[in-house]
C-alpha positions as CSV (number, residue, x, y, z in Angstrom):
1,P,-30.3,-9.8,18.1
2,R,-27.0,-9.4,19.8
3,P,-24.7,-6.6,19.2
4,L,-21.5,-7.3,17.1
5,G,-18.8,-8.6,19.6
6,S,-21.2,-10.0,22.2
7,P,-20.5,-13.4,23.6
8,G,-21.9,-16.2,21.8
9,Q,-21.4,-14.5,18.5
10,S,-21.0,-16.8,15.6
11,G,-17.5,-17.2,13.9
12,V,-18.4,-15.2,10.9
13,A,-19.7,-12.4,12.8
14,Q,-16.5,-12.3,15.0
15,R,-14.3,-12.2,11.8
16,I,-16.6,-9.3,10.3
17,N,-16.2,-7.4,13.6
18,K,-12.3,-8.0,13.7
19,K,-12.2,-6.9,10.0
20,A,-14.1,-3.7,10.8
21,K,-11.9,-2.8,13.6
22,M,-8.8,-3.6,11.5
23,D,-10.4,-1.3,8.6
24,H,-11.0,1.5,11.1
25,K,-7.5,1.3,12.5
26,L,-6.1,1.5,8.9
27,T,-8.3,4.3,7.9
28,Q,-7.2,6.4,11.0
29,T,-3.7,5.6,10.2
30,V,-4.0,6.9,6.6
31,D,-5.8,9.8,8.0
32,E,-3.1,10.7,10.3
33,I,-0.4,10.5,7.5
34,M,-2.6,12.8,5.4
35,A,-2.8,15.3,7.9
36,Q,1.1,15.6,7.9
37,D,2.4,19.0,6.3
38,G,3.1,18.6,2.6
39,V,1.3,15.0,2.1
40,K,-0.9,14.8,-1.0
41,G,-1.9,11.3,-0.9
42,V,-1.2,7.7,0.6
43,L,-1.5,4.4,-0.9
44,M,-1.2,1.0,1.0
45,A,-0.9,-2.4,-0.7
46,D,-0.9,-5.9,0.5
47,R,2.1,-8.4,0.0
48,N,0.8,-9.1,-3.3
49,G,1.0,-5.5,-4.4
50,L,-3.1,-5.3,-4.4
51,C,-4.1,-1.8,-3.1
52,I,-5.8,-1.8,0.3
53,I,-6.6,1.9,0.6
54,A,-5.7,5.0,-1.4
55,K,-6.4,8.6,-0.5
56,G,-5.8,12.0,-1.8
57,E,-3.7,12.0,-5.3
58,A,-2.7,8.4,-4.6
59,S,-4.1,6.2,-7.5
60,P,-5.0,2.7,-6.8
61,N,-3.9,1.9,-10.3
62,A,-0.4,2.7,-9.2
63,S,0.1,-0.1,-6.5
64,G,1.3,-2.9,-8.6
65,F,3.9,-0.8,-10.3
66,L,5.0,0.8,-6.9
67,Y,5.1,-2.6,-5.3
68,S,7.4,-4.1,-8.2
69,V,9.7,-1.0,-7.7
70,L,9.9,-1.8,-4.0
71,L,10.5,-5.5,-4.5
72,R,13.2,-4.7,-6.8
73,A,15.1,-2.8,-4.1
74,I,14.3,-5.6,-1.6
75,E,15.9,-8.3,-4.0
76,N,19.1,-6.2,-4.2
77,G,19.4,-7.0,-0.5
78,N,17.9,-3.7,1.1
79,D,15.0,-4.8,3.1
80,E,14.7,-1.6,4.8
81,A,14.8,0.4,1.7
82,T,12.7,3.6,1.3
83,I,12.4,4.4,-2.6
84,C,11.8,8.0,-3.7
85,I,10.2,8.6,-7.2
86,E,10.3,11.9,-8.2
87,T,7.6,13.4,-10.5
88,E,6.8,16.9,-11.7
89,T,4.2,17.5,-8.9
90,A,5.1,14.8,-6.2
91,N,7.7,12.8,-4.6
92,I,6.5,9.6,-3.8
93,Y,8.2,7.7,-1.0
94,V,7.8,3.8,-0.9
95,R,8.7,1.6,1.8
96,R,7.7,-1.8,3.2
97,Q,5.9,-1.8,6.6
98,D,5.4,-5.1,8.3
99,D,3.4,-7.1,5.6
100,M,2.4,-4.1,3.7
101,M,3.6,-1.5,1.2
102,V,3.3,2.2,2.1
103,A,3.5,5.1,-0.5
104,V,3.3,8.4,0.7
105,Y,3.0,11.2,-1.9
106,K,4.2,14.4,-1.0
107,A,4.4,17.8,-2.7
108,A,7.5,18.2,-4.9
109,P,9.9,21.0,-3.9
110,P,10.0,24.0,-6.1
111,R,12.4,23.3,-8.9
112,Q,15.2,26.0,-9.5
113,S,14.9,27.3,-13.0
114,Q,18.1,26.9,-14.8
115,S,19.2,29.6,-17.2
116,P,21.3,28.8,-20.3
117,A,25.0,28.6,-20.0
118,G,26.6,32.1,-20.2
119,A,23.1,33.9,-19.8
120,Q,23.2,37.1,-17.4
């Protein structure tokens, strides 16, 4: 048998080989993002909001919600929008990159405790 990618390979085998290369590049990109300081998770979704990959604290179940929030910003005329969703444990930065949605979960900065008015 010929190795994948060899000349004379069937169309199906060529498509599988191409997809494997794309998957490897996508995984490599996500791993590079995950290696950045403070990153707790990464989620990528296709142009329909369907999860392609999720790592770390990013839940694949969040892809549809995050995509709908991003679409709302785009509908309001900001194609280059980066949305920040703040939670107790993370800030989620969402933006469109080419034909995909990318969501990066970063550790939330420590919250300042607020003392009641007049307390010393």
